[in-house]
LUMKE-395316 format. One record per residue: residue in three letters; x, y, z of N, C-alpha, C, O in turn. Coordinates in steps of 0.05 Angstrom, whole numbers, padded with zeros to 5 digits, always signed. Each point is the difference from the previous one (the first is absolute). Example, Ala and Ser with C-alpha at 12.3 -4.5 7.8 and 13.67 -1.06 7.14 Angstrom:
BEGIN
ala+00264-00114+00156-00018+00024+00000+00018+00024+00000+00021+00000+00013ser-00028+00021-00027+00016+00024+00001-00015+00022+00014+00010+00022+00004
//
This chain:
BEGIN
unk+04274+03142+01486+00006+00003+00028+00009-00028+00010-00013-00020-00004unk+00035+00021+00018+00011-00025+00011-00013-00006+00027-00001+00017+00018unk-00008-00042-00016-00010-00009+00026+00024-00006+00018+00020-00011-00010unk-00022+00018+00035+00022-00007+00018+00002-00031+00002-00020-00014-00003unk+00044+00004+00006+00004-00029+00002-00017-00012+00023+00001+00011+00023unk-00014-00032-00029-00017-00013+00021+00018-00019+00017+00016-00015-00011unk-00020+00017+00036+00014-00019+00018-00014-00027-00002-00025-00001-00001unk+00039-00021+00000-00013-00025+00000-00016-00004+00025+00007+00009+00022unk-00030-00023-00024-00016-00004+00024+00016-00016+00021+00017-00017-00006unk-00023+00023+00031+00013-00014+00021-00007-00029+00001-00024-00006+00000unk+00043-00012+00000-00007-00029+00000-00016-00006+00025+00006+00009+00023unk-00025-00026-00027-00017-00009+00023+00006-00029+00004+00008-00013-00019unk-00012+00002+00042-00008+00012+00025+00023+00015+00013+00024-00005-00005unk-00031+00022+00023+00019+00016+00014+00015-00017+00020-00011-00017+00013unk+00037+00023-00010+00016-00015+00018-00009+00004+00029+00002-00019+00017unk-00011+00043-00010-00008+00006+00027-00023-00018+00009-00001-00010+00022unk-00018+00006-00040-00023-00018+00006+00009-00029+00004-00008-00013+00019unk+00026+00004-00036+00010-00028+00002+00015-00004+00026-00004-00019+00014unk+00022+00038-00008+00016-00003+00024-00018+00003+00025+00005-00013+00020unk-00024+00031-00022-00019+00003+00023-00015-00025+00005-00004-00008+00023unk-00006-00006-00044-00014-00025+00004+00018-00022+00011-00008-00016+00017unk+00033+00015-00026+00019-00019+00010+00004+00004+00030-00001-00019+00016unk+00006+00044-00008+00005+00007+00028-00025-00006+00017+00002-00011+00022unk-00025+00019-00033-00026-00006+00014-00004-00030+00004-00007-00009+00022unk+00012-00006-00043-00003-00029+00002+00018-00013+00021-00008-00017+00015unk+00034+00026-00015+00019-00011+00019-00008+00008+00029-00001-00017+00018unk-00006+00042-00015-00008+00010+00027-00025-00015+00010-00001-00008+00023unk-00019+00006-00040-00025-00013+00008+00004-00030+00006-00011-00010+00019unk+00028-00003-00035+00006-00028+00004+00014-00005+00027-00007-00017+00015unk+00027+00034-00010+00016-00003+00025-00018+00006+00024+00000-00014+00020unk-00014+00037-00021-00018+00007+00022-00021-00021+00006-00005-00007+00023unk-00007-00003-00044-00021-00021+00003+00012-00025+00013-00012-00012+00018unk+00035+00004-00028+00013-00024+00011+00006+00003+00030-00005-00018+00016unk+00015+00042-00009+00006+00005+00028-00025+00001+00017-00001-00011+00022unk-00020+00024-00033-00025+00002+00015-00014-00027+00004-00017-00003+00018unk+00023-00017-00035-00011-00026+00003+00017-00017+00019-00010-00013+00018unk+00037+00013-00022+00017-00019+00015+00006+00009+00028+00001-00017+00018unk+00004+00043-00013+00008+00008+00027-00021-00007+00021+00007-00011+00021unk-00033+00018-00026-00020-00008+00020-00001-00030+00005-00005-00009+00022unk+00009-00007-00043-00001-00029+00003+00024-00010+00017-00003-00017+00017unk+00026+00028-00023+00024-00007+00016-00003+00008+00029+00006-00015+00018unk-00017+00039-00014-00005+00010+00028-00020-00018+00014+00002-00005+00024unk-00023-00003-00039-00021-00017+00011+00012-00026+00011-00007-00008+00023unk+00025-00004-00038+00012-00025+00009+00021+00004+00022+00001-00014+00020unk+00015+00035-00023+00021+00006+00019-00011+00007+00028+00011-00008+00020unk-00032+00024-00020-00011+00010+00025-00023-00017+00011-00013+00008+00020unk+00009-00032-00031-00022-00017+00010+00007-00009+00028+00022-00009+00006unk-00042+00012+00012+00006-00007+00028+00002-00031+00003-00016-00015-00011unk+00035+00007+00027+00004-00029+00007-00014-00004+00026+00003+00015+00019unk-00018-00037-00018-00016-00006+00024+00008-00028+00010-00002-00019-00016unk+00011+00017+00041+00005-00027+00011-00026-00013+00006-00018+00012+00012unk+00015-00037-00020-00026-00014+00004+00003-00022+00020+00021-00013+00000unk-00040+00009+00017-00025+00016+00003+00006+00027+00011+00019+00004+00015unk-00036+00016-00023+00004+00027+00009-00020+00018-00014-00016-00008-00016unk+00018+00034+00023-00018+00020-00013+00015+00026-00004+00020+00006+00013unk-00030+00010-00032+00012+00025-00006-00023+00019-00010-00018-00009-00013unk+00021+00035+00020-00019+00019-00010+00014+00017-00021+00021+00011+00004unk-00034-00010-00028+00012+00013-00023-00019+00020-00012-00024-00004+00001unk+00035+00026-00011-00017+00019-00015+00000-00010-00029+00020+00000-00014unk-00044-00009+00004-00003-00011-00026-00017+00018-00017-00020+00011+00009unk+00027-00008-00034-00016+00014-00020-00018-00020-00014+00002-00024+00003unk-00020+00035-00019-00019-00016-00015+00015-00019-00019+00019+00009-00013unk-00026-00035+00013+00013-00018-00018-00001-00029+00010-00011-00005+00022unk+00023-00013-00037+00001-00028+00007+00027-00005+00014+00021+00007-00011unk-00022-00019+00034+00024-00006+00016+00003-00029+00002-00019-00015+00002unk+00045+00006-00001+00005-00028+00003+00019-00005+00023+00018+00017+00006unk-00021-00040+00007+00018-00009+00021+00019-00020-00014-00009-00020-00012unk+00034+00026+00014+00021-00017-00012+00014-00016+00021+00006+00010+00021unk-00002-00036-00027+00014-00018+00018+00027-00008-00012+00003-00001-00024unk+00016-00006+00041+00026-00009-00010-00003-00026-00016-00015-00018+00007unk+00030+00015-00029+00001-00024-00015+00029-00007-00007+00017+00018+00002unk-00012-00042-00009+00027-00008-00008+00019-00004+00024+00023-00008-00004unk-00033+00015+00028+00017-00004+00024-00017-00014+00021+00003+00007+00024unk-00019-00026-00032-00018-00013+00020+00016-00017+00019+00016-00017-00008unk-00021+00023+00033+00012-00016+00022-00022-00008+00018-00023+00007-00004unk+00030-00022+00025-00020-00008+00019-00012+00023+00015-00023-00002+00011unk+00037+00025-00010-00010+00024+00014-00020+00016-00016-00012+00018+00011unk+00008-00023-00037-00017+00015-00017-00024-00016-00007+00002-00023-00010unk-00026+00034+00014-00025-00014-00008-00014+00019-00020+00002+00024+00003unk-00017-00036-00022-00013+00017-00020-00022+00017+00012-00012-00006+00020unk+00006+00029-00034-00021+00018+00008-00024-00005-00017+00003-00002-00025unk-00026+00000+00037-00025-00004-00014-00019+00024+00007+00005+00014+00020unk-00025-00010-00036-00019+00022+00004-00013-00002+00028-00005+00021+00012unk+00000-00045-00003-00012-00003+00027+00018+00010+00022-00009+00006+00022unk+00035-00005-00027+00019+00010+00020+00002+00030+00001+00011+00011+00019unk-00023+00003-00039+00003+00029-00002-00026+00014+00007-00021-00007-00010unk+00023+00027+00028-00023+00015+00008+00007+00030-00004+00020+00009+00011unk-00037+00005-00027+00005+00028-00006-00023+00016+00012-00023-00005-00006unk+00030+00025+00023-00020+00017+00013+00002+00028-00012+00021+00012-00001unk-00044-00002-00009-00002+00027-00012+00002+00021+00022-00003-00006+00023unk+00006+00032-00031+00002+00021+00020-00025+00002+00017+00002+00007+00024unk-00026-00014-00034-00024+00001+00016-00004-00024+00018-00020-00001+00015unk+00038-00018-00017-00002-00024+00017-00012-00024-00014+00001-00022+00011unk-00012+00025-00035-00011-00023-00015+00022-00016-00013+00022+00009-00005unk-00029-00034+00000+00019-00018-00014-00002+00003-00030-00020+00008-00011unk+00042-00015-00001+00002+00000-00030+00004-00029-00009+00017-00014+00012unk-00032+00006-00032+00004-00028-00010+00028-00004-00011+00012+00016-00014unk-00001-00040+00021+00027-00008-00010-00003-00026-00014-00014-00018+00009unk+00027+00016-00032-00002-00025-00016+00028-00011-00006+00019+00015-00001unk-00019-00041-00004+00025-00012-00009+00006+00009-00028-00018+00007-00015unk+00043-00006+00008+00008+00008-00027+00022-00018-00011+00015-00012+00016unk-00014+00009-00042+00021-00016-00012+00027+00014+00006+00001+00024+00002unk+00020-00040+00001+00026+00012+00004+00012+00010-00026+00023-00006-00007unk-00038+00023-00007+00008+00009-00027+00016+00026+00001+00012+00008-00020unk-00010+00005+00043+00017+00024+00003+00022-00007+00019-00004-00011+00021unk+00028+00018-00029+00024-00006+00016+00016+00026+00005+00001+00018-00016unk+00011-00017+00040+00017+00022+00008+00026-00012+00010+00000-00019+00016unk+00022+00030-00025+00026-00007+00011+00011+00023+00015+00002+00022-00010unk+00004-00027+00035+00011+00021+00018+00025-00012+00012-00001-00018+00017unk+00024+00029-00025+00026-00011+00009+00002-00028-00012-00002-00003-00024unk+00007-00017+00041+00002-00027-00010-00026-00016+00007+00000-00024-00004unk-00020+00038+00013-00026-00014+00006-00020+00005-00023-00001+00022-00012unk-00014-00043+00006-00020+00002-00021-00027-00004+00013-00004-00018+00017unk-00016+00034-00025-00027-00001+00011-00020-00005-00023+00004+00010-00022unk-00025-00024+00028-00022-00005-00019-00026+00009+00013-00003-00003+00024unk-00016+00012-00041-00025+00009+00011-00016-00024+00011+00001-00022-00011unk-00014+00026+00034-00014-00022+00013-00030+00007+00005-00017-00017-00002unk+00012+00042+00010-00028+00009+00005-00003+00028-00010+00019+00015-00003unk-00044-00007-00002-00005+00027-00011-00025+00012+00013-00019-00014+00008unk+00019+00041-00007-00024+00014+00010-00001+00027-00015+00021+00010-00008unk-00045+00001+00005-00003+00025-00014-00008+00022+00019-00018-00003+00017unk+00032+00026-00019-00005+00024+00016-00016+00019-00017+00009+00008-00022unk-00033+00000+00031-00016+00018-00016+00002+00029+00008-00005+00018-00016unk+00013-00013+00041+00005+00028+00008+00026+00002+00015+00007-00018+00016unk+00009+00039-00021+00025+00003+00014-00004+00002+00030-00020+00011+00009unk+00040-00021+00006-00002+00003+00029+00020-00019+00014+00016-00013-00013unk-00018+00012+00039+00018-00017+00016-00014-00027+00004-00021-00001+00013unk+00033-00020-00023-00011-00027+00002+00019-00017+00017+00024+00002-00001unk-00036-00020+00017+00015-00018+00016-00001-00028-00013-00021-00010-00005unk+00045-00001+00000+00002-00026-00013+00011-00019+00021+00022+00004+00011unk-00037-00025-00005+00009-00021+00019+00004-00026-00015-00017-00009-00016unk+00040-00003+00020+00005-00027-00012+00005-00019+00023+00019+00003+00015unk-00035-00023-00013+00003-00020+00020+00004-00028-00012-00005-00003-00024unk+00013-00016+00039+00002-00027-00009+00027-00005-00014+00013-00020+00006unk-00006+00036-00024+00025-00004-00015+00024+00010+00017-00003+00020+00015unk+00025-00034-00017+00024+00008+00015+00022+00007-00020+00007-00017-00017unk+00003+00041+00019+00021+00009-00019-00002+00030-00003+00000+00015+00020unk-00001-00006-00045-00004+00028-00005-00016+00004-00025-00003-00018-00016unk-00007+00043+00013-00016+00006-00024+00005+00029-00008+00009+00017+00017unk-00014-00010-00042+00000+00027-00010-00029+00007-00007-00015-00017-00010unk+00008+00042+00015-00027+00009-00009+00005+00023-00020+00010+00021+00008unk-00018-00026-00033+00007+00018-00022-00024+00003-00018-00015-00019-00004unk+00012+00042-00007-00020+00004-00021+00007-00018-00023+00023-00003-00007unk-00043-00010-00005+00005-00018-00022+00015+00015-00022-00006+00023-00007unk+00027-00036-00003+00017+00013-00020-00016+00006-00026+00003+00021-00012unk-00021-00039+00004-00017+00004-00023-00018+00024+00004-00005+00016-00018unk-00006-00014+00042-00018+00022+00007+00015+00027+00000-00010+00020-00009unk+00035-00021+00019+00016+00024+00000+00007+00009-00028+00000+00024-00006unk+00005-00043-00012+00006+00008-00028-00025+00011-00013+00002+00020-00014unk-00025-00032+00020-00025+00011-00011-00005+00029+00009-00011+00016-00015unk+00019-00010+00039-00004+00027+00010+00018+00020-00015-00004+00025+00002unk+00025-00034-00015+00018+00017-00015-00004-00002-00030+00018+00005-00016unk-00042-00014+00007-00005-00005-00028+00005+00024-00018+00008-00004-00023unk-00013+00028+00033+00005+00023-00017+00030+00003-00006+00007+00007-00023unk+00010-00012+00042+00029+00001-00004+00009-00023-00018+00018+00003-00016unk-00030-00027+00020+00007-00023-00017-00007+00007-00029+00016-00006-00018unk-00039+00018+00013-00008+00007-00027+00018+00022-00012+00003+00002-00024unk+00008+00015+00041+00017+00022-00010+00027-00010-00011+00013+00014-00015unk-00004-00038+00023+00025-00011-00009+00000-00004-00030+00018+00010-00014unk-00038-00024+00002+00000-00003-00029-00006+00027-00014+00009+00004-00023unk-00023+00014+00035-00005+00026-00012+00026+00015-00002+00005+00013-00020unk+00012-00014+00041+00026+00012-00002+00017-00013-00022+00015+00014-00014unk-00017-00040+00012+00015-00014-00022-00009+00009-00027+00016+00003-00018unk-00043+00000+00015-00011+00009-00026+00009+00029-00006+00008+00005-00023unk-00008+00013+00042+00010+00027-00004+00030-00001-00009+00008+00014-00019unk+00007-00031+00032+00029-00002-00007+00002-00010-00029+00016+00012-00016unk-00031-00033+00008+00002-00010-00027-00009+00020-00021+00013+00003-00021unk-00035+00011+00026-00009+00021-00019+00021+00021-00002+00006+00009-00023unk+00005+00000+00045+00021+00020-00001+00025-00009-00015+00012+00015-00016unk-00005-00040+00019+00023-00011-00014-00005-00002-00030+00017+00007-00016unk-00041-00015+00008-00007-00001-00028+00000+00028-00012+00011+00005-00022unk-00023+00015+00036+00000+00027-00010+00029+00011-00002+00006+00015-00019unk+00011-00022+00038+00028+00009-00001+00014-00011-00025+00013+00015-00014unk-00017-00041+00009+00013-00012-00023-00010+00012-00026+00015+00006-00018unk-00042-00003+00016-00012+00012-00024+00010+00028-00004+00007+00008-00022unk-00005+00008+00043+00010+00027-00001+00028+00001-00009+00008+00017-00017unk+00009-00034+00028+00029+00000-00008+00003-00008-00030+00015+00013-00014unk-00030-00033+00005+00001-00008-00028-00009+00023-00018+00013+00005-00020unk-00035+00008+00027-00011+00022-00017+00020+00023+00000+00004+00013-00021unk+00008-00006+00044+00019+00022+00000+00024-00007-00017+00010+00017-00014unk-00001-00041+00016+00023-00009-00016-00006+00002-00030+00016+00010-00016unk-00040-00018+00008-00008+00002-00028-00003+00029-00009+00007+00007-00022unk-00018+00009+00040-00003+00029-00007+00027+00013-00004+00003+00017-00018unk+00017-00023+00035+00027+00011-00003+00012-00008-00026+00012+00016-00014unk-00014-00042+00007+00011-00010-00025-00013+00014-00023+00014+00007-00020unk-00040-00003+00021-00015+00013-00022+00009+00029-00003+00002+00011-00022unk+00003+00003+00045+00009+00028+00000+00027+00002-00013+00005+00018-00016unk+00013-00036+00022+00027+00001-00011+00001-00008-00029+00017+00008-00015unk-00036-00025+00006+00001-00009-00028-00017+00018-00018+00001-00003-00024unk-00017+00021+00036-00016+00018-00016-00027-00011-00007-00016+00013-00014unk+00009-00038+00023-00026-00012-00005-00020+00010+00020+00008+00009+00022unk-00033-00009-00029-00020+00008+00020-00001-00021+00023+00003-00024-00005unk-00007+00033+00030+00000-00018+00022-00024-00020-00002-00021+00008-00011unk+00024-00032+00021-00022-00019-00001-00023+00010+00018+00004+00013+00020unk-00028-00020-00028-00024+00009+00015-00004-00016+00025-00019+00004+00015
//
């Protein structure tokens, strides 16, 4: 009795899996990058400018906020901002401690450059009044850029995960193409396909 001819086993890995991982990796990487960068750009672009001395009431979420002062354009009309010049009032009327900070965070808006001067931490979301006295010029009140990045840590972690999915998919695709090529050659030459 003749056995029916056996079809050679399907070369693995499957192309669909490889291509799916590549697409997933690209999509996850792009989405994660956008979810990290857009809020940071919006944070800087929409930061309120305050003429000093002066006050402004802002709706702030939980986090570390910094008062940024102009730098690189110092004239006689601009004086530095110190923590003693900044008064932050919570929604209930109580004060929030403000401290001096190193000018380690910088923001460029248009042709003006700002450096961090003072910082305060908001523990509950609400409307806060920020008063800056003593200093003459202008200031920006922005959530700390480092704090904002930390709040997006899940999306930051997803960027290398997307890259890893892409690389695994690419390796599987190459391995699959090589195995398929070898299987075709073996079929045409009459040799058994490689395992």
